[in-house]
N, C-alpha and C positions, 0 to 999 in steps of 0.2 A: 320517710317522715313527712309531716303535711303543717301547714304552718295552724295554727289555731284561728278559731272565725276573727274574729278581734284582730291579733295577728297582721292579717291579711287585708281586713279592711286599713289598717293604717297604711304597713306596703302601697296601699292601693292610690292610697291620696299623697303619698309622696311617689307616687310613679307619675299621677294624674301635673303635679305641681313640673316635676324633671318635663313631663310633656307643654308644656304652658314655657315656661321662664326660660328652658334649654332652649326655648324655638329661636330667643335673640342671637346668640352664639353662633348659628349659621347664615347669621346677617351680617353679623360681622367676620364670619370666616370667607363671605362670599365677596362681600364688598370692599372693605374695612382697605386694601392695599389698592384697587381703583379708583375707590374715592381719594385714600392721599394721593395719588398720580395725577386726579385731578385737581385738587386743593393744590402741589406743587405745582411750580412752575421755572423751575431747572433743575437739581437734585432729586430725582427718581429715586433713588437710591433711598432715600427713605422714604416710599410710600406705604412699605408694612409696617410704618412706624406705629402710627393708631393702633394696627390690631397688636404689636408686642404690647404699646399699653393697655391693652383690653388683658391681657394675660398678667403683665404687669400688679394691675389693681387688681389680680384676683391673689396675686402672691402678697401683696401688703396687708390685704386684710383675710390670708385664711387662718393666723392666729388668733389674732384679736377677734373675728368671727364665733372660731372657735371658745373662744373665755366669754365672750357678750352671751354664749346661747348658754354658756355655766352659770353665768350670774343672774339670767332676766328668763331662762326657759327657751325650748327650739322654737315653740309656736310664736313668740314676739319676738325672739331674734329672726326667724324667717321674714317677719313682717318688715322688721328695718331693712332688711336687704331689699325687699321688692320696691320700696320705697326709694331705696338708693337707686336702682337699677332705673325705676322711671325717671328723674331726675336724671341721670347720665344720659340714657338712648335720647334724650328727648334732647339734649344739650348738643351731644351729637350731629342731630339731624340737623335741627337749628341754627349749627355752623356750617354746615352744607350753603344752606342758604343763603347764609353770610361771605361766606365762601374763605373761614377762617383754619387754616388747621391746624394751629395751636389749639383753639375751643375743643376741633374734635379730637385731638388728643387726649384734652382733658375730660371730654364727655366717655369717650371709651374707657378713660382710664375708671372712672366714677362705675359705671355699666360692669367694669372687671370687678369693682370690688362686691356687686353683687351677685357676681358668678359665683367669689367662692363662698356665699349662701350657701346658693345654689349645691355647689358642691358637697353640701354636708348632708343631701336628701340622704346617698347610702351611706352613711353611719347615722345618721337617724333612725330609718327602720331598721339597719343590725342592731339595737337599742333593745329588742321586742323580744328578740328571739334567743334560743341559747345554743351556742358555737355547731356544731350540727346544720344549722339553716341558714347563716350567718351571709354565704356565699347568695344563695337562693335572695335571701331578701336585699341584699347588693345589687344582684342582676338584675329583681323583680324593677325595682327602682328605676333602674337605667335603660328598661325595655320603654319608659315613657321619650326615652330620645326618640324611637322610632317614627313616637308625630311628632316630634322635632325637626325630626329630620327633615320632614312631606313642611310641614306650616312653614320655619323657615325659609326654604328657598320660595317658596308658594308665595308670602310677601315679595320677595324681591323680584320675583318674576309679575306680577302685577302692579307692586306700588314705587316700583325706580322710577319710575316717570312719571310721578302722582303733580310734582311741581315743574312740569316742564315747561323750561327750557332745562334747568336744575337737573342733574341727571343725583338718582341716591340717596337724596336728603326724602320722601315718600315712605322708602321704603324700612329706614331710621323710627322715622315716627312715627308711622302704623306697628313697629315694635315696641314701639311706649304701652299701648294700649294690653300689649301681654302681661306687665306687670301689674295694672289695675286689677284684673283678670284672676290672676295670682295669688292677691291681697285677698280677695274673696276668698278663692278655695281652701286657706292658712286661718281665716275663722272656725275651719271644721277639724283644725286637728288636735287633739289634746294636750290638753294646757299641764299636764305631770309628764312627767317622766316613769315608764313601767318600776313595779316597785322593787325588782331585785336591781334597778338603776340610782335606785336615794340614799343615794353612800354620799360622805363628808369628803369634801376634798383636801384628804392629808395630805402628808410629805411622801410622797408615792417617790418615783422617780424622777430626775432631771432630764435635760433635755441631752445632757450631754450622757450618763449615763443609757440612757438610749442609744446613741452614736454611738457606742460599746459593745452594742446591741449585736449579734451577727444576724439574727434573724431578720429584727429591725432595718439593718443597713440591706439585706438582699431584698428586701418586701421595698424600700426606696428606690433601691437602683433601679430595681426592675420597672416597679409604676413610672419614674421620673425618666427613666430612657425611653420608655414607649411611647410615654406621653409627648416630652418634646421631641422625638426623633418625629411624631407625626404633625406638631405642630410645623417644627422645622421645613417639613417636606411638605405640607396641605397649606400654608401661608402661602408658598409661592406659587404653587399648582396654578390658582388661576393668570397673574402673570404671564406663566411658562403657554398655557393656551393660547392666552387674548397674542402672547408673542408672535407664537405660529399660525398667527391666521385665526383663530376660531372668533365666536361671536362672545360675548359677556355670556346672551343667555345658553353658551354648547357650559362655559365657566360654573354657571350657577349650580344645572343641572348636573356638571360634572362634581360640584361638590354635594347636590342632594342622594346622590350617587356614593358616595363617599361616607355622608352622614349615618345612613340607613345602613351601611355596612359596617358603622360602628356601634352601633343600636340593635337592629335587627338579631343580631347571635344569642343578647342578652334573655332573650325567649326560651334560649336550652345552656349557657354557658353556665350558670349555676349549676344544675345539671350532672352537665361533664365535669366540673371542681367536685361533685361529693360523688361522681364517679373514679373520677382519673388521678383525683389530688391536683391541689393549684401547684407543684411548680409542674407537671407539666402542661399544663394548659396553658403558665406563663410561659414555657420555655415555644408551645407551637404558635403561638404570638409574635413571642420575639421572629421565629424561622419566617412570618409571614408578613414582617415587616420590610426582613432583606428580602424576599422574594416581590416587595413591592417593588424595589427598587433597584431588582434585577428586568423586571418588566419594563420602567422607566427609560433605562437604558437602550434596551432593544430596540426603540424606538418613537415619534412624535406624532403617532397618528391619536385622532379620536379615541381610537380601539384602544391604546395603548397608555394613553391618559388616565381614561375611565377604568379599569382592569385595574391601571396600580394604584388609584385613588379607593379603590373596593380595596385592595385585601392593606392598603393601608387601614383604613378603620376595621377592616377584620384584624388586621396583629393589635392594633391598638386593644378591643373589646375584654379580646383572652388575655393579655398582659395588661391590663388596667384592673382588672376585675380581680384574676388571680395574686398580683399584686396587691391590689385593696384587701380582699380574704386574706392572704397571711400575715396583713399587718395586724389585722384584728387577734392573731395569735396571740401580739408580742405585748398586749397593755390588761392590766385589768381595771374595773372600772372607771377609780377612783382616778385611774390616768390617763383616762383617752384624750381629754380633754389636752393635756399636752405633747403624747403621742397623734393624738390627728393633728394638730397646728402645726407641731413641727414639723410630718409628712408636707401638708398640704405647702407651706412655706421654701421646701425645698424643693417640692414636684414644681409649683408653679415660678418659682425663679426661673429653673430649668425653663418652664415653656415658655415664659418671658423671651427668655435669651435666646430659646431655637425658633423663636418667632421676629423677632428682632434682627439678628443675621439672617436669618433667612433671605429678606430686599436684598441686603447687602453680597448674600454672598449670590443672589441669583444675578443683581448688578455685574460683579465683579468673575465670579468663576464660574456662572451659568449655571442651568439645569441638571448637567449631566455631571458635573464634577459633583452637586449637591446629591445626586444618588448614591454616588461611593460610602461617604459617610455613616452609613447605615451598619455598613459591615462590621467594621473593628469596635462598635458601641454593643451591635448583636450579641459578637464574640465575646464579648466583655463579662456580657451580661449570664452568658448561659453558660459560660466559668464560675460564675456566681452562683448560681443556682444550683449545678453539679457538686460543690463546695456546703452547701445548704444540706443538698441530700445527703451527704456523707458526712455530715453532722446528724441528722435527724434518725441517718440507719446504726450509726453507733450508739444515740440514746437507748434507740430502742431496742437494740441488741442486749448492750447491759443493762 
């Protein structure tokens, strides 16, 4: 089944927006912890707090962002997000120049709030297609992350010393321009939702009712675990690499390989889901996340870090896209904002906890012990997928 031409154009617009506005996340990931350590004079265990603030911002606005777009439409909602991101990342860059750790955290919280709107691109594109094509629409949007994987780290490499001798500020202030470019692209988005989505918000299922839906639980559990594990390991990786004697540029390049691995598979993940099904692809992603930890535990050479980060990105892609596609099966059109908002609130609250605990874990239990955590979480999700498969098999046979 192929995309209708008009639907393809809309999905491509969201992919372009993903390429532009999602480029800010690699800047935060690459430099957030290092900039935090630079701004702190004593307790370096809080170095990743700004990155956690970014994820807290996503979690705090995940539900409100979804509700806002229900009320004012996707286009205007995304514009609000872009403006918020511009101010947030500008505040973060200015805070580094002023050597203010607190304002740096505030700026990244606001930028994270903007990222909650960016995360809705995948759902917005899926609004325009029927069920068989939803996974491909979601995957197509995330293809934009391939460009983001290049743009973000390149901004880091070329602009991190723009305001020498103060490090890092130039990269953040350069990133502010991305939101302005994104704002201009948003003027091309359709102002109305597709005809089949024009429904009144009736008394659909509540959040509590969704929380009792086994398929919804499985989708949220696997998506949340994939994302939170990725954030937990990824946030500490630059600190671990620098701690092992590698340069900041080596850490930035490692993050670039990681983000490429997160998004390049989007070229074919949707088609793999259509061919093999959502559950096997999610399971493959979880196994890759565990393989990442196995590689990280086997050595601390630059090759070990890079291979582990690549596997971490691949595992996230399969786990996250597969879980998002599974989630779209659990709600009707008039329930989508409730379901999507609940999912993203749980998801990014967990991601925020993962990134926050990452810095503390790195300081107190070390890089090696951190990587053991993926195994019990991965196994728990695989068991949930097995039960979901059995439920589905029973429903089909009856």
